[in-house]
Legacy VTK file of the C-alpha trace (Angstrom):
# vtk DataFile Version 3.0
C-alpha trace
ASCII
DATASET POLYDATA
POINTS 293 float
0.000 0.000 0.000
1.425 3.358 -1.056
1.010 6.151 1.496
1.472 9.758 0.412
1.256 13.137 2.122
0.519 16.508 0.599
1.952 18.795 3.240
4.685 17.659 5.586
4.237 19.857 8.630
3.817 18.653 12.183
0.784 16.441 11.564
2.254 14.558 8.611
5.663 14.335 10.264
4.272 12.886 13.501
2.082 10.356 11.700
4.876 9.311 9.320
7.377 9.067 12.176
5.011 6.775 14.035
4.626 4.636 10.938
8.376 4.359 10.438
8.967 3.470 14.088
6.342 0.777 13.628
8.129 -0.642 10.567
6.135 1.012 7.774
8.397 2.523 5.117
8.214 3.708 1.510
6.134 6.806 2.290
6.307 9.785 -0.066
5.464 13.424 0.552
5.389 16.857 -1.001
5.494 20.115 0.918
5.197 23.635 -0.460
8.058 24.748 1.822
10.469 21.919 1.041
12.725 24.163 -1.048
12.436 27.240 1.136
15.941 28.423 2.169
15.032 28.388 5.876
11.920 26.269 6.497
12.987 23.712 3.916
15.770 22.580 6.227
13.223 21.462 8.806
11.114 19.691 6.183
14.109 17.716 4.906
15.333 16.892 8.422
11.918 15.615 9.433
11.568 13.586 6.233
14.943 11.951 6.832
14.044 11.088 10.419
10.695 9.579 9.372
12.232 7.798 6.349
9.974 9.683 3.959
10.910 10.386 0.343
10.243 14.003 -0.630
8.792 14.469 -4.113
8.897 17.750 -6.031
5.390 17.554 -7.501
2.212 17.157 -5.430
0.447 15.684 -8.446
3.051 12.948 -8.656
2.377 11.976 -5.048
-1.374 11.962 -5.758
-0.961 9.684 -8.763
1.257 7.266 -6.834
-0.546 6.988 -3.498
-3.215 4.458 -2.590
-3.925 6.448 0.576
-3.359 10.173 0.130
-3.275 12.438 3.178
-4.028 16.125 2.677
-2.186 17.470 5.727
-1.950 21.228 5.244
-3.287 24.194 7.249
-7.019 24.670 6.809
-6.532 27.801 4.693
-4.744 25.719 2.027
-6.759 22.514 1.996
-9.028 23.603 -0.880
-5.940 24.628 -2.891
-4.559 21.114 -2.431
-7.860 19.639 -3.570
-7.840 21.786 -6.711
-4.233 20.847 -7.423
-4.650 17.074 -7.223
-8.301 16.435 -8.116
-7.537 15.492 -11.720
-5.067 12.867 -10.492
-7.511 11.080 -8.189
-8.936 7.716 -9.202
-11.706 5.271 -8.225
-10.955 3.296 -5.079
-8.150 5.591 -3.935
-8.513 6.984 -0.386
-8.230 10.755 -0.006
-7.980 11.658 3.683
-8.177 15.325 4.600
-6.789 15.680 8.133
-6.857 19.481 8.190
-8.766 21.406 10.855
-11.132 22.819 8.245
-14.787 23.595 8.853
-17.511 21.075 7.970
-18.557 23.342 5.070
-15.046 23.185 3.628
-14.929 19.397 3.879
-18.295 19.192 2.116
-17.030 21.548 -0.606
-13.956 19.348 -1.100
-16.145 16.271 -1.434
-18.320 18.049 -4.012
-15.174 18.836 -6.017
-13.839 15.272 -6.104
-16.836 12.948 -5.847
-17.060 12.430 -9.609
-13.542 10.946 -9.643
-14.725 7.831 -7.789
-12.258 8.520 -4.959
-13.087 7.483 -1.398
-13.093 10.599 0.774
-12.266 10.525 4.470
-12.979 13.631 6.519
-10.492 12.854 9.297
-10.397 14.836 12.550
-7.476 14.318 14.930
-8.573 14.587 18.567
-5.384 14.206 20.574
-1.703 15.048 20.897
0.258 14.322 17.732
3.733 14.699 19.272
2.723 12.289 22.022
0.644 9.735 20.116
2.070 10.103 16.572
0.196 7.773 14.180
-1.846 6.460 17.098
-3.494 9.830 17.735
-7.260 9.243 18.057
-8.944 10.070 14.763
-12.662 10.408 14.112
-13.516 9.919 10.445
-16.591 10.357 8.265
-17.348 10.351 4.544
-17.901 7.687 1.909
-14.330 6.500 2.462
-14.472 6.316 6.248
-14.794 2.539 6.460
-12.128 1.989 3.795
-9.761 4.340 5.636
-10.320 2.515 8.910
-9.830 -0.880 7.235
-6.618 0.217 5.516
-4.974 2.105 8.363
-5.880 0.284 11.564
-3.513 -2.609 10.766
-0.729 0.018 10.768
-1.612 1.025 14.320
-3.931 3.980 13.764
-6.841 4.415 16.179
-9.937 5.334 14.196
-13.552 5.925 15.190
-16.280 6.074 12.545
-18.716 9.001 12.454
-20.948 8.137 9.508
-20.752 8.555 5.758
-21.256 12.326 5.546
-18.307 14.574 4.798
-18.117 17.258 7.477
-19.401 15.194 10.408
-15.958 14.356 11.773
-14.781 17.955 11.460
-17.929 19.134 13.233
-17.111 16.845 16.150
-13.586 18.254 16.354
-14.577 21.908 16.169
-17.576 21.632 18.494
-15.357 19.798 20.988
-12.831 22.621 20.679
-15.439 25.150 21.815
-15.656 23.297 25.106
-12.040 22.259 25.598
-10.496 25.604 24.657
-13.322 27.433 26.375
-12.969 25.604 29.670
-9.194 26.065 29.594
-9.677 29.808 29.075
-12.266 29.855 31.866
-9.833 28.096 34.198
-7.160 30.699 33.487
-9.511 33.622 34.185
-10.850 31.920 37.301
-7.431 31.202 38.773
-6.120 34.668 37.927
-8.954 36.094 40.003
-8.398 33.542 42.775
-4.705 34.380 42.827
-5.391 38.119 42.941
-7.515 37.665 46.071
-5.311 34.921 47.566
-8.127 32.363 47.653
-6.778 29.777 45.186
-6.911 26.796 47.530
-10.427 27.637 48.637
-11.646 28.036 45.039
-10.137 24.712 43.975
-11.671 22.948 46.968
-15.074 24.518 46.333
-15.128 23.711 42.619
-13.884 20.182 43.279
-16.753 19.642 45.693
-19.209 20.769 43.016
-17.739 18.837 40.100
-15.760 15.806 41.219
-17.203 12.318 40.923
-20.283 13.316 38.912
-20.751 11.986 35.340
-20.403 14.636 32.637
-23.936 14.022 31.324
-25.396 14.921 34.720
-23.377 18.134 34.818
-24.642 18.920 31.319
-28.286 18.488 32.277
-27.941 20.399 35.541
-25.926 23.333 34.246
-27.793 23.888 30.991
-31.275 23.666 32.502
-30.310 25.635 35.602
-28.726 28.379 33.533
-31.818 28.657 31.326
-34.193 28.965 34.274
-32.048 31.279 36.396
-30.356 33.242 33.607
-31.480 36.727 34.716
-30.313 36.397 38.306
-27.038 34.752 37.289
-26.332 37.408 34.651
-26.682 40.067 37.363
-24.264 38.122 39.574
-21.757 37.995 36.729
-21.821 41.796 36.580
-20.287 41.707 40.025
-17.671 39.212 38.864
-16.773 41.475 35.943
-16.475 44.504 38.208
-14.248 42.528 40.573
-11.915 41.496 37.747
-11.727 45.041 36.422
-10.939 46.360 39.903
-8.012 43.932 39.991
-6.925 45.013 36.478
-7.636 41.532 35.109
-9.346 40.659 31.834
-13.065 39.845 32.246
-13.416 38.297 28.762
-14.827 34.935 29.838
-17.097 36.405 32.500
-18.381 38.965 29.998
-19.086 36.256 27.428
-20.899 34.224 30.079
-23.034 37.248 31.021
-23.977 37.770 27.384
-24.917 34.105 27.023
-27.112 34.283 30.121
-28.778 37.506 28.929
-29.481 35.943 25.527
-31.600 33.290 27.262
-33.819 35.779 29.070
-36.317 36.388 26.210
-37.262 32.682 26.206
-38.747 33.028 29.721
-37.731 29.544 30.802
-38.418 30.410 34.459
-42.094 30.933 33.623
-42.272 27.915 31.354
-40.876 25.598 33.999
-42.481 27.121 37.079
-44.443 23.921 37.768
-42.155 21.351 36.185
-38.509 20.816 35.464
-36.916 20.340 32.039
-36.153 16.696 31.338
-32.583 17.608 30.375
-30.331 19.802 28.254
-32.131 18.849 25.025
-35.285 20.675 26.085
-33.345 23.931 26.275
-31.190 23.503 23.179
-34.178 22.526 21.035
-36.082 25.606 22.224
-33.298 27.999 21.203
-32.643 26.518 17.773
-32.499 29.320 15.173
-35.562 27.983 13.359
-37.566 28.138 16.596
-36.776 31.787 17.303
LINES 1 294
293 0 1 2 3 4 5 6 7 8 9 10 11 12 13 14 15 16 17 18 19 20 21 22 23 24 25 26 27 28 29 30 31 32 33 34 35 36 37 38 39 40 41 42 43 44 45 46 47 48 49 50 51 52 53 54 55 56 57 58 59 60 61 62 63 64 65 66 67 68 69 70 71 72 73 74 75 76 77 78 79 80 81 82 83 84 85 86 87 88 89 90 91 92 93 94 95 96 97 98 99 100 101 102 103 104 105 106 107 108 109 110 111 112 113 114 115 116 117 118 119 120 121 122 123 124 125 126 127 128 129 130 131 132 133 134 135 136 137 138 139 140 141 142 143 144 145 146 147 148 149 150 151 152 153 154 155 156 157 158 159 160 161 162 163 164 165 166 167 168 169 170 171 172 173 174 175 176 177 178 179 180 181 182 183 184 185 186 187 188 189 190 191 192 193 194 195 196 197 198 199 200 201 202 203 204 205 206 207 208 209 210 211 212 213 214 215 216 217 218 219 220 221 222 223 224 225 226 227 228 229 230 231 232 233 234 235 236 237 238 239 240 241 242 243 244 245 246 247 248 249 250 251 252 253 254 255 256 257 258 259 260 261 262 263 264 265 266 267 268 269 270 271 272 273 274 275 276 277 278 279 280 281 282 283 284 285 286 287 288 289 290 291 292
């Protein structure tokens, strides 16, 4: 099986290095920076370490590969598609591992579907430097099953997410809202705790509220509670924002939270659920869908 990469940045390098350490060789790659006087040195050094043959023409890699990875920054992934689409063939696997939006992945599929290629919208959900080719990957598209079948014997860890291009990327980007958001919230929280010398107390208090409870229960409790008590909690957040500003700290996350709470007020969930409780988070999210506004 011929494995090719268009783009040989960190993602391709880590995956190829994992393959080579696992005994898989004969990989080829093309990178737009491979002949750059400065960055090209890194590309060539990484290729040598991962035992990857660098090829001057991306189209040549596309013609040769049985499994072709498009591993470029999201802003260039459509350019790669346009460059190689005439070289793609029936049964070949085209795996786009960029962090592009679902709409971009769908647009790529629309461009190449008439070639008969098997398209894999592949979203990497872990640490590449740590896991290398074993980084957890969620994949969707008409080529998802073929990609999983071809690559799992080489050590890749792949989870299927259906046959629609864009689904895997949606999972990645929606997950990022939470993971990056909660990390940012932690930073703002602990800056405030540090400013008032109450870090240990804050950690103990939050641990008591969150530890040992399944995520799904937190989701139901926090989403429904926020919807019902949004007005009162938004007013409380005004105090949090004032406190941060008094300490010359950024209130970005608290401000965003206040806006989110205030946006729920027009739905009057407190009145709707005065005599009953929502069954869970879905009741709230369904009510605030754009088409229901």
